[in-house]
Wavefront OBJ file of the C-alpha trace (Angstrom):
o trace
v -93.479 60.570 -142.538
v -90.731 60.215 -139.370
v -89.061 63.614 -140.838
v -92.191 65.634 -141.376
v -93.296 64.727 -137.539
v -89.542 65.474 -136.132
v -89.995 69.375 -138.306
v -93.039 69.931 -136.830
v -92.547 68.472 -133.029
v -89.328 71.115 -133.578
v -91.541 73.743 -134.616
v -93.538 73.364 -131.736
v -91.625 73.370 -129.438
v -89.641 76.295 -130.739
v -93.037 78.387 -130.677
v -93.711 77.991 -127.386
v -90.971 80.000 -126.028
v -92.760 83.116 -127.236
v -95.341 82.404 -124.810
v -93.084 83.705 -122.593
v -92.458 87.377 -121.794
v -89.398 87.846 -121.107
v -86.799 85.504 -121.835
v -84.399 84.214 -119.422
v -80.905 84.096 -120.112
v -78.069 81.742 -119.228
v -74.459 82.481 -118.145
v -71.302 81.217 -119.896
v -70.626 78.533 -117.014
v -74.702 77.177 -117.563
v -73.689 76.659 -121.026
v -70.812 75.197 -120.676
v -71.540 72.832 -118.101
v -74.188 71.694 -120.221
v -71.974 71.187 -123.139
v -69.425 69.639 -121.066
v -72.479 67.177 -120.132
v -73.267 66.465 -123.425
v -69.552 65.187 -124.289
v -69.599 63.357 -121.178
v -72.587 61.215 -121.726
v -71.160 60.738 -125.511
v -67.618 59.782 -123.957
v -69.226 57.176 -121.390
v -71.297 55.799 -123.954
v -74.640 55.580 -122.345
v -78.573 56.136 -124.003
v -78.257 58.538 -127.090
v -81.817 59.125 -125.026
v -79.877 60.882 -122.455
v -77.208 62.239 -124.762
v -80.158 63.814 -126.739
v -81.423 65.694 -123.094
v -78.308 66.866 -122.630
v -77.441 68.282 -126.236
v -80.991 69.519 -126.285
v -80.051 71.089 -123.062
v -76.433 72.720 -124.209
v -78.316 74.138 -127.290
v -81.100 75.609 -125.520
v -78.223 77.323 -122.849
v -76.462 78.662 -126.107
v -79.825 80.267 -127.444
v -80.351 81.953 -124.393
v -77.002 83.069 -123.467
v -77.009 84.485 -127.260
v -80.036 86.429 -126.541
v -78.389 88.181 -123.834
v -75.218 89.059 -125.661
v -77.146 91.534 -128.204
v -78.364 94.570 -126.071
v -80.122 96.649 -128.089
v -83.689 95.745 -129.284
v -83.896 96.367 -133.630
v -87.318 94.461 -133.914
v -89.972 92.629 -132.297
v -89.752 89.565 -130.094
v -85.715 89.423 -131.038
v -85.058 87.810 -128.036
v -87.198 84.355 -128.275
v -85.911 84.490 -132.208
v -82.535 84.377 -131.423
v -82.981 81.730 -129.082
v -84.773 80.006 -131.169
v -82.424 79.943 -134.046
v -79.458 79.362 -132.240
v -81.326 75.853 -130.649
v -82.231 74.869 -133.988
v -78.636 76.023 -135.433
v -77.372 74.218 -132.332
v -79.632 70.780 -132.083
v -81.015 69.992 -135.830
v -76.768 69.377 -137.406
v -76.625 66.890 -134.029
v -79.354 65.196 -134.672
v -78.144 62.142 -136.565
v -75.563 61.755 -133.806
v -78.344 60.663 -131.219
v -81.247 59.831 -133.363
v -82.906 56.520 -131.554
v -86.188 55.789 -133.568
v -88.509 53.160 -130.892
v -91.741 52.279 -130.473
v -94.267 54.014 -128.602
v -97.687 51.848 -127.987
v -100.835 53.739 -127.155
v -103.165 51.248 -125.761
v -106.432 53.697 -126.477
v -105.804 53.979 -129.867
v -108.044 51.339 -131.746
v -109.736 48.438 -130.725
v -106.507 46.640 -129.503
v -103.978 49.715 -129.262
v -101.326 50.972 -131.912
v -97.659 51.135 -131.833
v -95.918 54.054 -133.653
v -92.106 54.575 -134.594
v -91.162 57.827 -132.604
v -88.135 59.280 -132.135
v -87.531 59.254 -128.255
v -84.244 61.484 -128.487
v -85.888 64.217 -129.882
v -88.519 64.785 -127.481
v -85.402 63.935 -124.679
v -83.490 66.894 -126.790
v -86.352 69.114 -126.124
v -87.233 68.217 -122.872
v -83.513 68.712 -121.781
v -84.086 72.223 -123.712
v -87.159 73.226 -121.373
v -85.116 72.561 -118.442
v -82.783 74.579 -119.002
v -85.147 77.245 -120.356
v -87.605 76.608 -117.151
v -84.236 76.749 -114.519
v -83.415 80.290 -114.111
v -87.362 81.120 -113.538
v -86.842 78.727 -111.134
v -83.362 80.058 -109.584
v -85.657 83.716 -109.467
v -88.130 82.287 -107.483
v -85.952 80.686 -105.142
v -84.465 83.495 -104.584
v -87.534 85.509 -104.106
v -88.400 83.562 -101.237
v -85.246 83.505 -99.635
v -84.997 87.339 -99.552
v -82.780 87.715 -102.565
v -80.041 85.646 -101.250
v -78.844 82.788 -103.445
v -76.022 79.981 -103.087
v -73.298 80.189 -105.260
v -73.436 79.417 -108.442
v -77.443 78.649 -108.052
v -78.222 78.538 -111.815
v -75.655 76.596 -112.860
v -76.655 74.065 -110.190
v -80.184 74.069 -110.808
v -79.875 73.329 -114.343
v -77.279 70.565 -113.695
v -79.137 68.547 -110.793
v -81.953 68.921 -112.845
v -80.208 67.579 -116.263
v -78.774 64.722 -114.426
v -81.974 63.636 -112.285
v -83.582 63.714 -115.797
v -80.795 61.945 -117.464
v -80.926 58.979 -115.204
v -84.500 59.100 -114.773
v -84.422 58.416 -118.681
v -82.084 56.091 -118.710
v -83.498 53.528 -116.426
v -86.793 53.939 -117.659
v -85.321 53.018 -121.267
v -82.730 50.610 -120.332
v -84.927 47.691 -121.650
v -84.499 49.081 -125.319
v -80.781 49.238 -124.790
v -80.465 52.110 -126.777
v -76.624 52.801 -126.223
v -74.533 56.085 -127.984
v -73.001 53.394 -130.584
v -74.886 52.357 -133.906
v -75.947 48.948 -134.651
v -73.691 46.968 -136.961
v -74.800 45.193 -140.274
v -72.692 42.523 -141.768
v -73.443 40.918 -144.960
v -72.886 36.901 -145.279
v -72.945 34.802 -147.693
v -75.417 32.161 -147.718
v -73.440 29.619 -146.130
v -72.573 31.943 -143.030
v -76.254 32.853 -143.568
v -77.357 29.786 -142.766
v -74.935 29.277 -139.928
v -76.368 32.034 -137.864
v -79.702 31.241 -138.364
v -79.479 27.429 -136.531
v -76.965 29.274 -134.465
v -78.434 32.388 -133.300
v -81.842 33.741 -131.702
v -82.163 35.398 -135.022
v -85.614 37.376 -136.246
v -85.934 36.482 -139.729
v -87.489 39.603 -141.969
v -88.010 39.362 -145.838
v -87.968 43.278 -146.891
v -88.981 41.961 -151.133
v -92.149 43.537 -152.301
v -93.705 42.461 -154.113
v -93.809 38.631 -152.595
v -91.759 36.815 -154.421
v -91.100 33.486 -151.699
v -89.703 33.469 -148.334
v -86.724 31.286 -146.705
v -88.456 28.660 -144.166
v -88.469 30.700 -140.631
v -88.904 33.925 -141.541
v -90.449 35.823 -139.177
v -92.044 38.803 -140.986
v -92.522 40.376 -144.067
v -92.981 43.532 -145.653
v -94.829 45.537 -147.976
v -92.861 48.877 -148.088
v -89.262 48.464 -147.395
v -88.217 51.782 -147.780
v -90.383 52.893 -144.468
v -89.005 50.102 -142.282
v -90.034 52.512 -139.258
v -94.082 51.912 -140.332
v -93.057 48.149 -138.783
v -91.304 49.027 -135.597
v -94.647 47.276 -133.785
v -93.313 43.903 -135.148
v -89.832 43.932 -134.708
v -88.180 42.792 -131.773
v -88.579 45.475 -128.937
v -84.989 44.231 -127.441
v -82.250 45.608 -129.414
v -79.749 42.883 -128.717
v -81.936 40.362 -130.733
v -80.021 39.926 -133.953
v -82.179 40.963 -137.169
v -81.341 38.519 -140.793
v -83.070 40.163 -143.689
v -83.511 39.129 -147.289
v -85.102 40.336 -150.603
v -84.485 38.997 -153.884
v -81.367 41.073 -154.921
v -79.858 42.172 -151.794
v -80.879 45.647 -152.932
v -83.901 46.342 -150.979
v -82.546 44.500 -147.947
v -79.327 46.214 -147.990
v -81.376 49.529 -147.431
v -83.460 48.248 -144.961
v -80.462 47.533 -143.174
v -78.893 50.185 -142.850
v -82.546 51.257 -141.328
v -82.331 49.037 -138.911
v -78.338 49.611 -137.911
v -79.579 53.384 -137.159
v -81.880 52.088 -134.787
v -79.416 50.390 -133.235
v -79.807 46.372 -134.022
v -77.181 43.732 -134.971
v -78.102 43.290 -138.787
v -76.846 40.580 -140.684
v -77.544 40.759 -144.729
v -78.261 38.177 -147.281
v -75.709 38.937 -149.739
v -76.714 38.733 -153.284
v -80.686 37.695 -151.424
v -82.775 35.160 -152.172
v -81.214 34.949 -155.959
v -77.633 33.741 -154.472
v -79.465 31.575 -152.072
v -81.307 29.252 -155.035
v -77.711 29.594 -156.575
v -76.284 27.629 -153.985
v -78.669 24.823 -154.279
v -80.988 26.156 -150.871
v -84.629 26.523 -151.124
v -86.837 29.054 -151.640
v -90.619 28.538 -150.177
v -93.007 30.010 -152.915
l 1 2 3 4 5 6 7 8 9 10 11 12 13 14 15 16 17 18 19 20 21 22 23 24 25 26 27 28 29 30 31 32 33 34 35 36 37 38 39 40 41 42 43 44 45 46 47 48 49 50 51 52 53 54 55 56 57 58 59 60 61 62 63 64 65 66 67 68 69 70 71 72 73 74 75 76 77 78 79 80 81 82 83 84 85 86 87 88 89 90 91 92 93 94 95 96 97 98 99 100 101 102 103 104 105 106 107 108 109 110 111 112 113 114 115 116 117 118 119 120 121 122 123 124 125 126 127 128 129 130 131 132 133 134 135 136 137 138 139 140 141 142 143 144 145 146 147 148 149 150 151 152 153 154 155 156 157 158 159 160 161 162 163 164 165 166 167 168 169 170 171 172 173 174 175 176 177 178 179 180 181 182 183 184 185 186 187 188 189 190 191 192 193 194 195 196 197 198 199 200 201 202 203 204 205 206 207 208 209 210 211 212 213 214 215 216 217 218 219 220 221 222 223 224 225 226 227 228 229 230 231 232 233 234 235 236 237 238 239 240 241 242 243 244 245 246 247 248 249 250 251 252 253 254 255 256 257 258 259 260 261 262 263 264 265 266 267 268 269 270 271 272 273 274 275 276 277 278 279 280 281 282 283 284 285 286 287
């Protein structure tokens, strides 16, 4: 479901380019600058959402640059199609590098509001692309206001300035989510090790087994759809620094859930062997 929403969002964003009669193009310097900013964000280890912003800007700049290279017009909507094609071919393969799925609370839906799983990096990437797409249009308007006068590297400076400002805003706005550029970490533990972290750390305990076959004392959440853990974003810890201990009956379901939680950025402890191993070690399962 989330992948389908991501695809539709990308298509909708790409179709917006057709609303502009003349596609503005970027010079190689803008493309290099946006790419360097993306690489710098990854190297500095800042928020994945910010990395997505710069990568989206780089992908859009590549598309605009490529659309300018082809001088002769061969078919209708040639320039927008080139922009969209290059943007998607650059942006989509890189999505796994900076994907961040987080909660979005909409207070106006339902009696008490609803929380949805949202790919923040996808939206920030599209926003970065929009900034890069709009900056040459803004540069032309500024030049027109100044009777054709421009400052050196005006387009490059505008593009990078807006990207950096947007990146700073996103970094601090989403700082509470601790979405760094690295993934979380999963550690498989024996029943002894699992019990130890439950006793000594501030842990969120998650039962991933479906259907219900008992639980470990202190369990915070029991899910019914272990294959779609993103549907439970509103019930998971908002702070990604809170570790999650996950278990199921044998360890198979919890292993899959642990991988997804790790992708989200959580530190995960997975009970190796599940409740079967827990019981075999002499520990109690609540029926």
